C-alpha positions as a Markdown table, in Angstrom:
| # | Residue | x | y | z |
|---|---|---|---|---|
| 1 | Met | 73.0 | 109.3 | 91.9 |
| 2 | Glu | 76.4 | 110.8 | 92.6 |
| 3 | Thr | 79.5 | 108.9 | 91.7 |
| 4 | Pro | 82.9 | 108.9 | 93.5 |
| 5 | Leu | 84.1 | 111.4 | 90.9 |
| 6 | Asp | 81.7 | 114.0 | 92.3 |
| 7 | Ile | 83.4 | 113.9 | 95.7 |
| 8 | Pro | 85.6 | 116.9 | 96.5 |
| 9 | Gly | 89.2 | 115.7 | 96.7 |
| 10 | Thr | 88.8 | 112.9 | 94.2 |
| 11 | Gln | 91.1 | 112.6 | 91.3 |
| 12 | Gln | 90.8 | 110.6 | 88.1 |
| 13 | Val | 93.7 | 109.4 | 86.0 |
| 14 | Arg | 92.9 | 107.9 | 82.6 |
| 15 | Pro | 95.1 | 105.9 | 82.1 |
| 16 | Phe | 97.2 | 105.5 | 85.2 |
| 17 | His | 100.6 | 104.1 | 84.3 |
| 18 | Phe | 102.6 | 101.7 | 86.5 |
| 19 | Phe | 104.9 | 98.7 | 86.1 |
| 20 | Asp | 104.0 | 95.0 | 86.6 |
| 21 | Ala | 106.0 | 92.5 | 88.6 |
| 22 | Gln | 108.4 | 92.0 | 85.6 |
| 23 | His | 109.0 | 95.8 | 85.4 |
| 24 | Gln | 107.0 | 96.0 | 82.2 |
| 25 | Pro | 104.7 | 99.0 | 81.7 |
| 26 | Thr | 101.0 | 98.5 | 82.3 |
| 27 | Arg | 98.0 | 100.7 | 82.9 |
| 28 | Cys | 94.5 | 101.0 | 84.4 |
| 29 | Asp | 91.9 | 103.8 | 84.9 |
| 30 | Leu | 92.2 | 105.1 | 88.5 |
| 31 | Val | 89.9 | 107.1 | 90.7 |
| 32 | Val | 91.7 | 108.0 | 94.0 |
| 33 | His | 90.9 | 110.1 | 97.0 |
| 34 | Pro | 94.3 | 110.7 | 98.6 |
| 35 | Ala | 92.9 | 112.3 | 101.8 |
| 36 | His | 90.7 | 109.3 | 102.6 |
| 37 | Gly | 93.2 | 106.7 | 101.3 |
| 38 | Trp | 91.0 | 104.9 | 98.8 |
| 39 | Ala | 91.4 | 104.1 | 95.2 |
| 40 | Ile | 89.4 | 102.3 | 92.5 |
| 41 | Ala | 91.4 | 100.8 | 89.7 |
| 42 | Thr | 89.5 | 99.7 | 86.6 |
| 43 | Glu | 91.1 | 97.2 | 84.4 |
| 44 | Leu | 91.5 | 98.3 | 80.8 |
| 45 | Pro | 91.7 | 96.0 | 77.7 |
| 46 | Gln | 95.3 | 95.0 | 78.1 |
| 47 | Ser | 96.5 | 94.3 | 74.5 |
| 48 | Gly | 100.0 | 93.1 | 75.6 |
| 49 | His | 99.9 | 94.5 | 79.1 |
| 50 | Ala | 99.6 | 92.6 | 82.4 |
| 51 | Gly | 96.2 | 92.7 | 84.0 |
| 52 | Ile | 95.7 | 94.2 | 87.5 |
| 53 | Asn | 95.3 | 90.8 | 89.1 |
| 54 | Gln | 98.9 | 90.1 | 88.0 |
| 55 | Cys | 100.5 | 93.1 | 89.7 |
| 56 | Pro | 98.4 | 94.6 | 92.6 |
| 57 | His | 101.5 | 95.0 | 94.8 |
| 58 | Thr | 103.1 | 97.4 | 92.2 |
| 59 | Leu | 99.8 | 99.2 | 91.7 |
| 60 | Ala | 99.4 | 99.7 | 95.5 |
| 61 | Ala | 103.0 | 100.9 | 95.8 |
| 62 | Lys | 102.6 | 103.5 | 93.0 |
| 63 | Ile | 99.3 | 104.8 | 94.5 |
| 64 | Cys | 100.9 | 105.2 | 97.9 |
| 65 | Gly | 104.0 | 106.9 | 96.5 |
| 66 | Glu | 102.3 | 109.2 | 94.0 |
| 67 | Tyr | 99.4 | 110.3 | 96.2 |
| 68 | Asp | 101.1 | 110.1 | 99.7 |
| 69 | Val | 98.7 | 107.5 | 101.0 |
| 70 | Asp | 99.7 | 105.7 | 104.2 |
| 71 | Pro | 100.0 | 102.0 | 103.3 |
| 72 | Ala | 98.2 | 101.1 | 106.6 |
| 73 | Ala | 95.2 | 103.3 | 105.5 |
| 74 | Leu | 95.0 | 102.2 | 101.8 |
| 75 | Val | 91.7 | 100.8 | 100.5 |
| 76 | Leu | 92.3 | 99.4 | 97.1 |
| 77 | Leu | 89.3 | 98.3 | 95.0 |
| 78 | Val | 89.7 | 96.7 | 91.6 |
| 79 | Arg | 86.8 | 97.0 | 89.1 |
| 80 | Tyr | 86.4 | 94.8 | 86.1 |
| 81 | Ala | 83.9 | 96.6 | 83.8 |
| 82 | Tyr | 83.1 | 94.3 | 80.9 |
| 83 | Pro | 79.8 | 94.1 | 78.9 |
| 84 | Ala | 79.0 | 90.7 | 80.4 |
| 85 | Ala | 79.9 | 91.6 | 84.0 |
| 86 | Asp | 80.7 | 94.5 | 86.2 |
| 87 | Ser | 82.5 | 93.3 | 89.3 |
| 88 | Tyr | 84.5 | 94.7 | 92.2 |
| 89 | Phe | 87.1 | 93.2 | 94.4 |
| 90 | Val | 88.9 | 94.4 | 97.5 |
| 91 | Val | 92.7 | 93.8 | 97.2 |
| 92 | Arg | 94.3 | 92.6 | 100.4 |
| 93 | Phe | 98.0 | 92.2 | 101.4 |
| 94 | Ile | 99.6 | 90.4 | 104.3 |
| 95 | Gln | 102.0 | 93.2 | 104.7 |
| 96 | Gly | 102.6 | 96.7 | 103.3 |
| 97 | Asp | 104.9 | 99.5 | 104.5 |
| 98 | Arg | 107.7 | 101.8 | 103.4 |
| 99 | Asp | 110.9 | 100.0 | 102.3 |
| 100 | Leu | 114.5 | 100.9 | 103.0 |
| 101 | Phe | 114.7 | 103.2 | 99.9 |
| 102 | Asp | 111.7 | 105.3 | 100.9 |
| 103 | Gly | 109.4 | 103.5 | 98.5 |
| 104 | Phe | 106.6 | 101.1 | 99.3 |
| 105 | Thr | 106.5 | 97.3 | 99.4 |
| 106 | Phe | 103.4 | 95.2 | 99.5 |
| 107 | Leu | 103.5 | 91.4 | 100.0 |
| 108 | Gly | 101.0 | 88.5 | 99.7 |
| 109 | Pro | 98.3 | 89.9 | 97.5 |
| 110 | Ser | 94.8 | 88.4 | 97.3 |
| 111 | Arg | 91.5 | 89.5 | 96.0 |
| 112 | Glu | 88.1 | 89.3 | 97.8 |
| 113 | Pro | 85.0 | 89.6 | 95.6 |
| 114 | Leu | 82.3 | 92.1 | 96.7 |
| 115 | Asp | 78.7 | 91.2 | 96.2 |
| 116 | Pro | 76.4 | 93.8 | 94.7 |
| 117 | Asp | 75.0 | 94.8 | 98.1 |
| 118 | Gln | 78.5 | 95.4 | 99.5 |
| 119 | Val | 79.4 | 97.4 | 96.4 |
| 120 | Ala | 76.3 | 99.6 | 96.8 |
| 121 | Glu | 77.0 | 100.2 | 100.5 |
| 122 | Leu | 80.6 | 101.0 | 99.9 |
| 123 | Leu | 79.9 | 103.4 | 97.0 |
| 124 | Ala | 77.2 | 105.1 | 99.1 |
| 125 | Gln | 79.7 | 105.7 | 101.8 |
| 126 | Leu | 82.2 | 107.1 | 99.4 |
| 127 | Thr | 79.8 | 109.4 | 97.6 |
| 128 | Ala | 78.6 | 110.6 | 101.0 |
| 129 | Gly | 82.2 | 111.7 | 101.6 |
| 130 | Glu | 82.8 | 109.1 | 104.3 |
| 131 | Glu | 86.0 | 107.2 | 104.7 |
| 132 | Pro | 85.7 | 103.5 | 104.0 |
| 133 | Arg | 85.4 | 101.2 | 107.0 |
| 134 | Ala | 88.6 | 99.8 | 108.3 |
| 135 | Thr | 87.5 | 96.3 | 107.2 |
| 136 | Phe | 88.1 | 97.3 | 103.6 |
| 137 | Arg | 91.8 | 98.3 | 104.2 |
| 138 | Ala | 94.3 | 96.5 | 102.0 |
| 139 | Val | 96.6 | 95.7 | 104.9 |
| 140 | Gln | 94.7 | 94.1 | 107.8 |
| 141 | Met | 96.3 | 94.1 | 111.2 |
| 142 | Leu | 96.8 | 90.5 | 112.3 |
| 143 | Val | 95.5 | 89.6 | 115.8 |
| 144 | Leu | 97.7 | 86.9 | 117.1 |
| 145 | Ser | 96.5 | 84.7 | 120.0 |
| 146 | Gln | 99.0 | 84.6 | 122.8 |
| 147 | Arg | 100.2 | 81.2 | 123.8 |
| 148 | Ser | 101.4 | 80.6 | 127.3 |
| 149 | Lys | 105.0 | 79.6 | 127.4 |
| 150 | Lys | 105.8 | 76.3 | 129.1 |
């Protein structure tokens, strides 16, 4: 079976360096497809570094800035590959966009676990060269119900 690394346009960075929320250096392994806007960050044994779950907003900002990914199109998956478990999560934000200084800001991070069937389906889409479905995007557009004004 093909892997996301076999897809033309995919880049792998081992390790990918970025800063955590306290501006301390941290790292992960990264597979990114800039043209399709998706990235898979694999947590590394941290040994003194913050884990991905403690700084997804800085990770997302660095990916968008370094690979010219539109924040509205970003799909960010986090993989925890440990001997006892191999799990994937979709990272979500309540907001993400360019900031005043031409960088990127993401707010309100959360993680949504993917079950093995979702992972298999998503990896099949990616290895087929398809873009991930919009439902996997990190920043979801909020649909607000309109209230009638009194």
